[in-house]
DRENRO-417284 format. One record per atom (N, C-alpha, C): residue number from 1; residue in three letters; atom name; x, y, z. Coordinates in steps of 0.1 Angstrom, whole numbers, m for minus. Atoms other than C-alpha are relative to their C-alpha. Last residue first. Layout:
<pts>
pos:NUM&code:ala&site:CA&c1:X&c2:Y&c3:Z
...
</pts>
This chain:
<pts>
pos:117&code:unk&site:N&c1:m7&c2:12&c3:m4
pos:117&code:unk&site:CA&c1:m135&c2:m347&c3:1735
pos:117&code:unk&site:C&c1:14&c2:1&c3:m3
pos:116&code:unk&site:N&c1:m4&c2:m2&c3:m14
pos:116&code:unk&site:CA&c1:m150&c2:m312&c3:1733
pos:116&code:unk&site:C&c1:9&c2:m12&c3:5
pos:115&code:unk&site:N&c1:m12&c2:m9&c3:m1
pos:115&code:unk&site:CA&c1:m151&c2:m313&c3:1695
pos:115&code:unk&site:C&c1:5&c2:1&c3:14
pos:114&code:unk&site:N&c1:m11&c2:6&c3:6
pos:114&code:unk&site:CA&c1:m173&c2:m344&c3:1696
pos:114&code:unk&site:C&c1:12&c2:9&c3:0
pos:113&code:unk&site:N&c1:m4&c2:10&c3:m9
pos:113&code:unk&site:CA&c1:m197&c2:m328&c3:1721
pos:113&code:unk&site:C&c1:12&c2:m8&c3:m6
pos:112&code:unk&site:N&c1:m6&c2:m7&c3:m11
pos:112&code:unk&site:CA&c1:m199&c2:m296&c3:1700
pos:112&code:unk&site:C&c1:6&c2:m11&c3:10
pos:111&code:unk&site:N&c1:m13&c2:m5&c3:4
pos:111&code:unk&site:CA&c1:m206&c2:m316&c3:1669
pos:111&code:unk&site:C&c1:8&c2:6&c3:11
pos:110&code:unk&site:N&c1:m9&c2:11&c3:2
pos:110&code:unk&site:CA&c1:m234&c2:m335&c3:1687
pos:110&code:unk&site:C&c1:14&c2:4&c3:m5
pos:109&code:unk&site:N&c1:m3&c2:5&c3:m14
pos:109&code:unk&site:CA&c1:m249&c2:m303&c3:1700
pos:109&code:unk&site:C&c1:9&c2:m12&c3:m2
pos:108&code:unk&site:N&c1:m10&c2:m9&c3:m6
pos:108&code:unk&site:CA&c1:m247&c2:m288&c3:1665
pos:108&code:unk&site:C&c1:4&c2:m4&c3:14
pos:107&code:unk&site:N&c1:m13&c2:2&c3:6
pos:107&code:unk&site:CA&c1:m263&c2:m319&c3:1650
pos:107&code:unk&site:C&c1:10&c2:10&c3:6
pos:106&code:unk&site:N&c1:m5&c2:13&c3:m5
pos:106&code:unk&site:CA&c1:m292&c2:m317&c3:1674
pos:106&code:unk&site:C&c1:14&c2:m3&c3:m5
pos:105&code:unk&site:N&c1:m4&c2:m3&c3:m14
pos:105&code:unk&site:CA&c1:m298&c2:m280&c3:1666
pos:105&code:unk&site:C&c1:7&c2:m13&c3:6
pos:104&code:unk&site:N&c1:m11&c2:m8&c3:0
pos:104&code:unk&site:CA&c1:m298&c2:m288&c3:1629
pos:104&code:unk&site:C&c1:6&c2:3&c3:14
pos:103&code:unk&site:N&c1:m11&c2:9&c3:4
pos:103&code:unk&site:CA&c1:m322&c2:m317&c3:1634
pos:103&code:unk&site:C&c1:13&c2:8&c3:0
pos:102&code:unk&site:N&c1:m4&c2:10&c3:m11
pos:102&code:unk&site:CA&c1:m345&c2:m295&c3:1654
pos:102&code:unk&site:C&c1:12&c2:m8&c3:m3
pos:101&code:unk&site:N&c1:m6&c2:m8&c3:m11
pos:101&code:unk&site:CA&c1:m344&c2:m267&c3:1628
pos:101&code:unk&site:C&c1:4&c2:m9&c3:11
pos:100&code:unk&site:N&c1:m14&c2:m3&c3:4
pos:100&code:unk&site:CA&c1:m350&c2:m293&c3:1600
pos:100&code:unk&site:C&c1:7&c2:8&c3:11
pos:99&code:unk&site:N&c1:m8&c2:12&c3:m1
pos:99&code:unk&site:CA&c1:m380&c2:m307&c3:1619
pos:99&code:unk&site:C&c1:15&c2:3&c3:m4
pos:98&code:unk&site:N&c1:m2&c2:3&c3:m14
pos:98&code:unk&site:CA&c1:m395&c2:m272&c3:1624
pos:98&code:unk&site:C&c1:9&c2:m12&c3:2
pos:97&code:unk&site:N&c1:m10&c2:m10&c3:m5
pos:97&code:unk&site:CA&c1:m390&c2:m264&c3:1588
pos:97&code:unk&site:C&c1:3&c2:m2&c3:14
pos:96&code:unk&site:N&c1:m13&c2:3&c3:5
pos:96&code:unk&site:CA&c1:m407&c2:m296&c3:1578
pos:96&code:unk&site:C&c1:11&c2:10&c3:5
pos:95&code:unk&site:N&c1:m5&c2:12&c3:m7
pos:95&code:unk&site:CA&c1:m436&c2:m290&c3:1601
pos:95&code:unk&site:C&c1:14&c2:m4&c3:m5
pos:94&code:unk&site:N&c1:m3&c2:m5&c3:m14
pos:94&code:unk&site:CA&c1:m441&c2:m255&c3:1587
pos:94&code:unk&site:C&c1:6&c2:m11&c3:8
pos:93&code:unk&site:N&c1:m12&c2:m8&c3:2
pos:93&code:unk&site:CA&c1:m440&c2:m269&c3:1551
pos:93&code:unk&site:C&c1:5&c2:5&c3:14
pos:92&code:unk&site:N&c1:m11&c2:10&c3:3
pos:92&code:unk&site:CA&c1:m466&c2:m295&c3:1560
pos:92&code:unk&site:C&c1:13&c2:7&c3:m1
pos:91&code:unk&site:N&c1:m3&c2:6&c3:m13
pos:91&code:unk&site:CA&c1:m488&c2:m268&c3:1576
pos:91&code:unk&site:C&c1:11&c2:m10&c3:m2
pos:90&code:unk&site:N&c1:10&c2:10&c3:m4
pos:90&code:unk&site:CA&c1:m486&c2:m249&c3:1543
pos:90&code:unk&site:C&c1:4&c2:m6&c3:13
pos:89&code:unk&site:N&c1:m3&c2:14&c3:2
pos:89&code:unk&site:CA&c1:m465&c2:m218&c3:1540
pos:89&code:unk&site:C&c1:m11&c2:m9&c3:5
pos:88&code:unk&site:N&c1:12&c2:8&c3:m5
pos:88&code:unk&site:CA&c1:m481&c2:m184&c3:1535
pos:88&code:unk&site:C&c1:3&c2:m15&c3:m1
pos:87&code:unk&site:N&c1:8&c2:m9&c3:m8
pos:87&code:unk&site:CA&c1:m453&c2:m159&c3:1529
pos:87&code:unk&site:C&c1:m11&c2:m7&c3:7
pos:86&code:unk&site:N&c1:m9&c2:m3&c3:m12
pos:86&code:unk&site:CA&c1:m428&c2:m185&c3:1516
pos:86&code:unk&site:C&c1:m8&c2:9&c3:10
pos:85&code:unk&site:N&c1:m2&c2:11&c3:m9
pos:85&code:unk&site:CA&c1:m455&c2:m200&c3:1494
pos:85&code:unk&site:C&c1:8&c2:3&c3:12
pos:84&code:unk&site:N&c1:13&c2:2&c3:m6
pos:84&code:unk&site:CA&c1:m465&c2:m166&c3:1480
pos:84&code:unk&site:C&c1:1&c2:m12&c3:10
pos:83&code:unk&site:N&c1:2&c2:m11&c3:m10
pos:83&code:unk&site:CA&c1:m429&c2:m158&c3:1472
pos:83&code:unk&site:C&c1:m13&c2:m2&c3:8
pos:82&code:unk&site:N&c1:m9&c2:3&c3:m10
pos:82&code:unk&site:CA&c1:m425&c2:m191&c3:1454
pos:82&code:unk&site:C&c1:m1&c2:10&c3:12
pos:81&code:unk&site:N&c1:6&c2:11&c3:m7
pos:81&code:unk&site:CA&c1:m457&c2:m185&c3:1434
pos:81&code:unk&site:C&c1:10&c2:m4&c3:12
pos:80&code:unk&site:N&c1:12&c2:m5&c3:m8
pos:80&code:unk&site:CA&c1:m445&c2:m150&c3:1425
pos:80&code:unk&site:C&c1:m6&c2:m12&c3:8
pos:79&code:unk&site:N&c1:m5&c2:m8&c3:m11
pos:79&code:unk&site:CA&c1:m411&c2:m164&c3:1414
pos:79&code:unk&site:C&c1:m11&c2:5&c3:9
pos:78&code:unk&site:N&c1:m6&c2:9&c3:m10
pos:78&code:unk&site:CA&c1:m428&c2:m191&c3:1393
pos:78&code:unk&site:C&c1:5&c2:8&c3:12
pos:77&code:unk&site:N&c1:11&c2:7&c3:m6
pos:77&code:unk&site:CA&c1:m451&c2:m165&c3:1376
pos:77&code:unk&site:C&c1:6&c2:m9&c3:11
pos:76&code:unk&site:N&c1:6&c2:m9&c3:m9
pos:76&code:unk&site:CA&c1:m420&c2:m144&c3:1368
pos:76&code:unk&site:C&c1:m11&c2:m6&c3:8
pos:75&code:unk&site:N&c1:m9&c2:m2&c3:m11
pos:75&code:unk&site:CA&c1:m403&c2:m174&c3:1353
pos:75&code:unk&site:C&c1:m5&c2:10&c3:10
pos:74&code:unk&site:N&c1:0&c2:12&c3:m8
pos:74&code:unk&site:CA&c1:m433&c2:m182&c3:1332
pos:74&code:unk&site:C&c1:9&c2:1&c3:12
pos:73&code:unk&site:N&c1:13&c2:0&c3:m7
pos:73&code:unk&site:CA&c1:m436&c2:m146&c3:1320
pos:73&code:unk&site:C&c1:m1&c2:m12&c3:9
pos:72&code:unk&site:N&c1:m2&c2:m10&c3:m10
pos:72&code:unk&site:CA&c1:m399&c2:m146&c3:1310
pos:72&code:unk&site:C&c1:m13&c2:1&c3:9
pos:71&code:unk&site:N&c1:m9&c2:5&c3:m11
pos:71&code:unk&site:CA&c1:m404&c2:m179&c3:1292
pos:71&code:unk&site:C&c1:2&c2:10&c3:11
pos:70&code:unk&site:N&c1:7&c2:11&c3:m6
pos:70&code:unk&site:CA&c1:m434&c2:m166&c3:1272
pos:70&code:unk&site:C&c1:8&c2:m6&c3:11
pos:69&code:unk&site:N&c1:11&c2:m6&c3:m9
pos:69&code:unk&site:CA&c1:m416&c2:m133&c3:1266
pos:69&code:unk&site:C&c1:m7&c2:m11&c3:7
pos:68&code:unk&site:N&c1:m7&c2:m6&c3:m11
pos:68&code:unk&site:CA&c1:m386&c2:m152&c3:1252
pos:68&code:unk&site:C&c1:m9&c2:6&c3:10
pos:67&code:unk&site:N&c1:m4&c2:11&c3:m9
pos:67&code:unk&site:CA&c1:m409&c2:m173&c3:1231
pos:67&code:unk&site:C&c1:8&c2:5&c3:12
pos:66&code:unk&site:N&c1:12&c2:5&c3:m7
pos:66&code:unk&site:CA&c1:m426&c2:m142&c3:1216
pos:66&code:unk&site:C&c1:4&c2:m12&c3:10
pos:65&code:unk&site:N&c1:6&c2:m11&c3:m8
pos:65&code:unk&site:CA&c1:m393&c2:m125&c3:1208
pos:65&code:unk&site:C&c1:m12&c2:m5&c3:8
pos:64&code:unk&site:N&c1:m8&c2:m4&c3:m11
pos:64&code:unk&site:CA&c1:m375&c2:m156&c3:1196
pos:64&code:unk&site:C&c1:m6&c2:10&c3:9
pos:63&code:unk&site:N&c1:10&c2:m9&c3:m7
pos:63&code:unk&site:CA&c1:m402&c2:m170&c3:1174
pos:63&code:unk&site:C&c1:7&c2:5&c3:12
pos:62&code:unk&site:N&c1:8&c2:m6&c3:10
pos:62&code:unk&site:CA&c1:m380&c2:m189&c3:1148
pos:62&code:unk&site:C&c1:m10&c2:11&c3:6
pos:61&code:unk&site:N&c1:m8&c2:m8&c3:8
pos:61&code:unk&site:CA&c1:m353&c2:m196&c3:1174
pos:61&code:unk&site:C&c1:m8&c2:7&c3:m11
pos:60&code:unk&site:N&c1:m6&c2:m12&c3:m8
pos:60&code:unk&site:CA&c1:m378&c2:m207&c3:1200
pos:60&code:unk&site:C&c1:8&c2:9&c3:m9
pos:59&code:unk&site:N&c1:11&c2:m9&c3:m2
pos:59&code:unk&site:CA&c1:m396&c2:m230&c3:1175
pos:59&code:unk&site:C&c1:4&c2:13&c3:7
pos:58&code:unk&site:N&c1:2&c2:m7&c3:13
pos:58&code:unk&site:CA&c1:m362&c2:m244&c3:1165
pos:58&code:unk&site:C&c1:m12&c2:9&c3:1
pos:57&code:unk&site:N&c1:m11&c2:m9&c3:1
pos:57&code:unk&site:CA&c1:m355&c2:m252&c3:1202
pos:57&code:unk&site:C&c1:m2&c2:8&c3:m13
pos:56&code:unk&site:N&c1:2&c2:m11&c3:m10
pos:56&code:unk&site:CA&c1:m389&c2:m268&c3:1206
pos:56&code:unk&site:C&c1:11&c2:11&c3:m1
pos:55&code:unk&site:N&c1:12&c2:m8&c3:5
pos:55&code:unk&site:CA&c1:m385&c2:m288&c3:1174
pos:55&code:unk&site:C&c1:m3&c2:11&c3:9
pos:54&code:unk&site:N&c1:m5&c2:m9&c3:11
pos:54&code:unk&site:CA&c1:m350&c2:m299&c3:1186
pos:54&code:unk&site:C&c1:m11&c2:8&c3:m6
pos:53&code:unk&site:N&c1:m8&c2:m10&c3:m6
pos:53&code:unk&site:CA&c1:m366&c2:m312&c3:1218
pos:53&code:unk&site:C&c1:6&c2:9&c3:m10
pos:52&code:unk&site:N&c1:9&c2:m9&c3:m7
pos:52&code:unk&site:CA&c1:m394&c2:m330&c3:1199
pos:52&code:unk&site:C&c1:9&c2:11&c3:7
pos:51&code:unk&site:N&c1:7&c2:m8&c3:11
pos:51&code:unk&site:CA&c1:m369&c2:m346&c3:1175
pos:51&code:unk&site:C&c1:m9&c2:10&c3:7
pos:50&code:unk&site:N&c1:m10&c2:m10&c3:4
pos:50&code:unk&site:CA&c1:m348&c2:m358&c3:1205
pos:50&code:unk&site:C&c1:m6&c2:9&c3:m11
pos:49&code:unk&site:N&c1:m9&c2:4&c3:10
pos:49&code:unk&site:CA&c1:m379&c2:m376&c3:1217
pos:49&code:unk&site:C&c1:10&c2:11&c3:m3
pos:48&code:unk&site:N&c1:m1&c2:m9&c3:12
pos:48&code:unk&site:CA&c1:m396&c2:m368&c3:1250
pos:48&code:unk&site:C&c1:10&c2:m6&c3:m10
pos:47&code:unk&site:N&c1:12&c2:0&c3:8
pos:47&code:unk&site:CA&c1:m409&c2:m393&c3:1275
pos:47&code:unk&site:C&c1:1&c2:8&c3:m13
pos:46&code:unk&site:N&c1:0&c2:11&c3:10
pos:46&code:unk&site:CA&c1:m373&c2:m398&c3:1287
pos:46&code:unk&site:C&c1:m13&c2:m2&c3:m8
pos:45&code:unk&site:N&c1:14&c2:2&c3:3
pos:45&code:unk&site:CA&c1:m372&c2:m363&c3:1302
pos:45&code:unk&site:C&c1:m1&c2:m12&c3:m10
pos:44&code:unk&site:N&c1:7&c2:m5&c3:m12
pos:44&code:unk&site:CA&c1:m337&c2:m359&c3:1318
pos:44&code:unk&site:C&c1:m15&c2:m3&c3:m1
pos:43&code:unk&site:N&c1:m3&c2:9&c3:m11
pos:43&code:unk&site:CA&c1:m321&c2:m380&c3:1291
pos:43&code:unk&site:C&c1:m7&c2:3&c3:13
pos:42&code:unk&site:N&c1:8&c2:12&c3:3
pos:42&code:unk&site:CA&c1:m340&c2:m361&c3:1264
pos:42&code:unk&site:C&c1:4&c2:m11&c3:11
pos:41&code:unk&site:N&c1:14&c2:m2&c3:m3
pos:41&code:unk&site:CA&c1:m326&c2:m329&c3:1279
pos:41&code:unk&site:C&c1:m9&c2:m12&c3:m2
pos:40&code:unk&site:N&c1:2&c2:1&c3:m14
pos:40&code:unk&site:CA&c1:m291&c2:m342&c3:1279
pos:40&code:unk&site:C&c1:m14&c2:2&c3:4
pos:39&code:unk&site:N&c1:m1&c2:14&c3:m4
pos:39&code:unk&site:CA&c1:m294&c2:m350&c3:1242
pos:39&code:unk&site:C&c1:m1&c2:m1&c3:15
pos:38&code:unk&site:N&c1:12&c2:7&c3:2
pos:38&code:unk&site:CA&c1:m308&c2:m315&c3:1235
pos:38&code:unk&site:C&c1:1&c2:m15&c3:4
pos:37&code:unk&site:N&c1:2&c2:3&c3:14
pos:37&code:unk&site:CA&c1:m278&c2:m300&c3:1252
pos:37&code:unk&site:C&c1:m13&c2:m7&c3:m2
pos:36&code:unk&site:N&c1:0&c2:14&c3:2
pos:36&code:unk&site:CA&c1:m281&c2:m284&c3:1286
pos:36&code:unk&site:C&c1:m1&c2:m2&c3:m15
pos:35&code:unk&site:N&c1:m10&c2:3&c3:11
pos:35&code:unk&site:CA&c1:m270&c2:m248&c3:1290
pos:35&code:unk&site:C&c1:1&c2:m15&c3:m2
pos:34&code:unk&site:N&c1:m9&c2:11&c3:m5
pos:34&code:unk&site:CA&c1:m290&c2:m246&c3:1323
pos:34&code:unk&site:C&c1:11&c2:m4&c3:m10
pos:33&code:unk&site:N&c1:m5&c2:m4&c3:m13
pos:33&code:unk&site:CA&c1:m306&c2:m212&c3:1315
pos:33&code:unk&site:C&c1:9&c2:m11&c3:6
pos:32&code:unk&site:N&c1:m6&c2:m14&c3:m1
pos:32&code:unk&site:CA&c1:m311&c2:m215&c3:1278
pos:32&code:unk&site:C&c1:6&c2:2&c3:13
pos:31&code:unk&site:N&c1:m8&c2:m3&c3:11
pos:31&code:unk&site:CA&c1:m316&c2:m253&c3:1271
pos:31&code:unk&site:C&c1:7&c2:14&c3:2
pos:30&code:unk&site:N&c1:m12&c2:8&c3:0
pos:30&code:unk&site:CA&c1:m330&c2:m263&c3:1304
pos:30&code:unk&site:C&c1:10&c2:4&c3:m10
pos:29&code:unk&site:N&c1:m7&c2:m4&c3:m13
pos:29&code:unk&site:CA&c1:m353&c2:m233&c3:1306
pos:29&code:unk&site:C&c1:13&c2:m9&c3:0
pos:28&code:unk&site:N&c1:m7&c2:m13&c3:3
pos:28&code:unk&site:CA&c1:m363&c2:m239&c3:1269
pos:28&code:unk&site:C&c1:8&c2:4&c3:12
pos:27&code:unk&site:N&c1:m11&c2:3&c3:9
pos:27&code:unk&site:CA&c1:m372&c2:m276&c3:1275
pos:27&code:unk&site:C&c1:8&c2:13&c3:m1
pos:26&code:unk&site:N&c1:m8&c2:10&c3:m7
pos:26&code:unk&site:CA&c1:m394&c2:m269&c3:1306
pos:26&code:unk&site:C&c1:13&c2:m2&c3:m9
pos:25&code:unk&site:N&c1:m9&c2:m7&c3:m10
pos:25&code:unk&site:CA&c1:m408&c2:m237&c3:1291
pos:25&code:unk&site:C&c1:10&c2:m10&c3:6
pos:24&code:unk&site:N&c1:m13&c2:m4&c3:6
pos:24&code:unk&site:CA&c1:m420&c2:m257&c3:1261
pos:24&code:unk&site:C&c1:9&c2:7&c3:9
pos:23&code:unk&site:N&c1:0&c2:m13&c3:6
pos:23&code:unk&site:CA&c1:m445&c2:m274&c3:1284
pos:23&code:unk&site:C&c1:13&c2:4&c3:m7
pos:22&code:unk&site:N&c1:m12&c2:m8&c3:m1
pos:22&code:unk&site:CA&c1:m445&c2:m311&c3:1290
pos:22&code:unk&site:C&c1:m1&c2:13&c3:m7
pos:21&code:unk&site:N&c1:4&c2:m11&c3:m9
pos:21&code:unk&site:CA&c1:m479&c2:m327&c3:1295
pos:21&code:unk&site:C&c1:12&c2:10&c3:2
pos:20&code:unk&site:N&c1:m7&c2:0&c3:m13
pos:20&code:unk&site:CA&c1:m473&c2:m348&c3:1265
pos:20&code:unk&site:C&c1:m6&c2:10&c3:9
pos:19&code:unk&site:N&c1:1&c2:14&c3:m5
pos:19&code:unk&site:CA&c1:m492&c2:m358&c3:1232
pos:19&code:unk&site:C&c1:7&c2:m1&c3:14
pos:18&code:unk&site:N&c1:12&c2:8&c3:4
pos:18&code:unk&site:CA&c1:m482&c2:m326&c3:1214
pos:18&code:unk&site:C&c1:2&c2:m14&c3:6
pos:17&code:unk&site:N&c1:m4&c2:9&c3:11
pos:17&code:unk&site:CA&c1:m454&c2:m307&c3:1232
pos:17&code:unk&site:C&c1:m12&c2:m10&c3:m2
pos:16&code:unk&site:N&c1:m6&c2:13&c3:m4
pos:16&code:unk&site:CA&c1:m470&c2:m281&c3:1253
pos:16&code:unk&site:C&c1:3&c2:m8&c3:m12
pos:15&code:unk&site:N&c1:m4&c2:7&c3:12
pos:15&code:unk&site:CA&c1:m478&c2:m244&c3:1250
pos:15&code:unk&site:C&c1:7&c2:m12&c3:4
pos:14&code:unk&site:N&c1:0&c2:15&c3:m2
pos:14&code:unk&site:CA&c1:m497&c2:m228&c3:1279
pos:14&code:unk&site:C&c1:2&c2:m7&c3:m14
pos:13&code:unk&site:N&c1:m11&c2:3&c3:m10
pos:13&code:unk&site:CA&c1:m493&c2:m190&c3:1283
pos:13&code:unk&site:C&c1:1&c2:m15&c3:3
pos:12&code:unk&site:N&c1:m13&c2:m7&c3:3
pos:12&code:unk&site:CA&c1:m511&c2:m180&c3:1251
pos:12&code:unk&site:C&c1:11&c2:m3&c3:10
pos:11&code:unk&site:N&c1:3&c2:m14&c3:m3
pos:11&code:unk&site:CA&c1:m536&c2:m208&c3:1257
pos:11&code:unk&site:C&c1:13&c2:7&c3:m3
pos:10&code:unk&site:N&c1:12&c2:0&c3:m8
pos:10&code:unk&site:CA&c1:m539&c2:m245&c3:1248
pos:10&code:unk&site:C&c1:m4&c2:14&c3:3
pos:9&code:unk&site:N&c1:1&c2:m14&c3:m5
pos:9&code:unk&site:CA&c1:m514&c2:m243&c3:1219
pos:9&code:unk&site:C&c1:m13&c2:1&c3:8
pos:8&code:unk&site:N&c1:14&c2:m3&c3:m3
pos:8&code:unk&site:CA&c1:m506&c2:m280&c3:1214
pos:8&code:unk&site:C&c1:0&c2:14&c3:6
pos:7&code:unk&site:N&c1:5&c2:m6&c3:m12
pos:7&code:unk&site:CA&c1:m472&c2:m285&c3:1198
pos:7&code:unk&site:C&c1:m15&c2:1&c3:1
pos:6&code:unk&site:N&c1:m6&c2:6&c3:m12
pos:6&code:unk&site:CA&c1:m453&c2:m305&c3:1173
pos:6&code:unk&site:C&c1:m6&c2:4&c3:13
pos:5&code:unk&site:N&c1:6&c2:13&c3:m2
pos:5&code:unk&site:CA&c1:m476&c2:m295&c3:1145
pos:5&code:unk&site:C&c1:6&c2:m8&c3:11
pos:4&code:unk&site:N&c1:10&c2:m2&c3:m10
pos:4&code:unk&site:CA&c1:m463&c2:m259&c3:1149
pos:4&code:unk&site:C&c1:m8&c2:m13&c3:3
pos:3&code:unk&site:N&c1:m6&c2:m1&c3:m14
pos:3&code:unk&site:CA&c1:m431&c2:m269&c3:1131
pos:3&code:unk&site:C&c1:m11&c2:1&c3:11
pos:2&code:unk&site:N&c1:m3&c2:m14&c3:m4
pos:2&code:unk&site:CA&c1:m451&c2:m280&c3:1100
pos:2&code:unk&site:C&c1:5&c2:0&c3:15
pos:1&code:unk&site:N&c1:6&c2:m4&c3:m13
pos:1&code:unk&site:CA&c1:m449&c2:m316&c3:1089
pos:1&code:unk&site:C&c1:4&c2:14&c3:3
</pts>
């Protein structure tokens, strides 16, 4: 079996483990940025086999420049999406923020009352 046989190459920015919806960025982020072992990654994503995780890491090591760019582009896209969500929050996000602020204010009042006793 060739290493590339473990993956579906849907687009230059969409490489997934064959037969799953898991992108290589998921595994690589956990491995590189969270310093998780392949065994820890398979525990986090039980639909993946240890062989698939090792194949992804090996793919990264064999294609380090391209895979690093792929991961960097994915991280940049995520940062852009987060920024867009913060600038234009959904109505649900606005309600959640309001509820959190109300709960925080309520907790501060309760804490002040307990401290005053």
